[in-house]
N, C-alpha and C positions, 0 to 999 in steps of 0.2 A: 274293801281296799285294806282296812286295818288287818284283817285276818291273813290276807295275802302277804302283806309286809311282815307280819309276825312269822309266818311260815318260811319266808325267805331268810329271815334272821336266824331261825332255828336250823335251817338247812346249812347256812354258811357257818354257823357255830360248830355244827357237827363235823363239817368238812375240815374246818380249821383244827379241831381236836385230833381228828384222824391223821392229818398231815403232820401235825406237831408231834404226835407219838411216833410216826414213821421216820420223819426227817429232822425233827427238832424244831423248836419254836423260832430259832434264829435262821432257819432256811429261807431262801428267797421266796419260795412258794407260800410258806406260812406267813411271811411278812405281807405278801400281796393279799392273801385271804383276810388277814387281820385288818388291813386298810379297807377292804371291801365291806367287812363286817362293821367297821366304824362308820362308814358311809350309810349303811342301812340303819344302824342304831341312831345316827344323827337325824336321818330322815324321819324315823319314828318319833323321836323326841320333839322335833319341830312340828310335826303334824298332830300328835296326839297327847303328848305330855305337857308341852309348853307352847301351844299354838300362838299365844298372845305375844311371845317374844320374837316371832318370826320376822316381823317387819320393823322392829325397833333396832336402832343402832346403839351399840355400847359406847358410852362416853369414857374416855381415858383421861 
């Protein structure tokens, strides 16, 4: 599962770079891909980097 998620992150990152070079990083497609990459990175962090934070709520 971890390797599959890392592969998805790399694929999305590559796609974002290509679109950014072609259309600019402020294009609507680049922004959409950036948000998708953020979601993948957040999922990875929650699952593998900081799994103990997953069920804790932040106190403000």
